[in-house]
N, C-alpha and C positions, 0 to 999 in steps of 0.2 A: 390382807387383799389389795393387789393395788388397783392401784384406781386411773382408770387412761382418761387422760387429758385430747382432747380436743383441738388441733391449731385450725388455723388462718387457712392452709392449703388441702385440707376435709372436704371443712366447710366450703370454701369454693369449689370447689370436683362434685360435692352435693347438689349446690346453688346451680353448675352451669348442667348435671342431670336434670335434673330438677324441670328446667330450662327448657331442656332437649327435648324430652317428653312431653310437654307442653306444646309445643311446637306442632310433633307431629300429628295434633287433634286438628292442626289447621292445615298443613304441610308436610306427607310424609319428604320431601325431599328439604324441605328447607327447616325443618329437625334436624334430620344427619347429617347436614351440612352442619347446624351448631354443633350435636353431636361430636362429629369430625374437628371442627375447632379445640372441644374442650379438649379433649387429647386432644392438639400440637400444643396449646395453653401448658396443657401437664404436662407432656413434656419439657417446656421450658424451664416448668417448675421446680422439674426437674436437675437440670441440666446447670442454672445456674442456685437452687434454693441448700442451704446445710442440709446434714444426710437427719439429722436430730428435729426434721419439722418433718421427714416421712417414717411410716413404719418400713424400714429395711430388712427386706430378704430377698432377697436378690441384688447384684451388683447394679449399679447407674447405665452402666450399657446396653447390661439388659433389658432394664426399665427405660431408657431412654428410642433403645430399638424397634422392641412392642410398642411404645407410644406412638411413634413417628410414623411403624409403617403400618398401622392401624387406625391412625389417624389421614392418613397420606391414601391408603385403600376405602375407606366408609366415603369420605368427600369426594375421589374419584370416583368414586359409584353414585353418591348421591344426585351425580349431572346426568344418570342415564333416561331416555325420553320418556322409557315404561315403567317407571318407580311409583 
């Protein structure tokens, strides 16, 4: 049976998501901005990090595109006055 290793990128992503969720209790807009920032930082980590640091199921270009588009969209929508 193969043992799954958790690396630093995965732990940082988990910590960022927990922090963004906790911030949502104080302010939804602030929590969504933190969530967008985590997504954009994950895109940077995916762009410069070696492929062995992440579980690779898709191409790097697809991952970067999705992380950047989602991070930018959530960041943009977090500045909505009705949020």
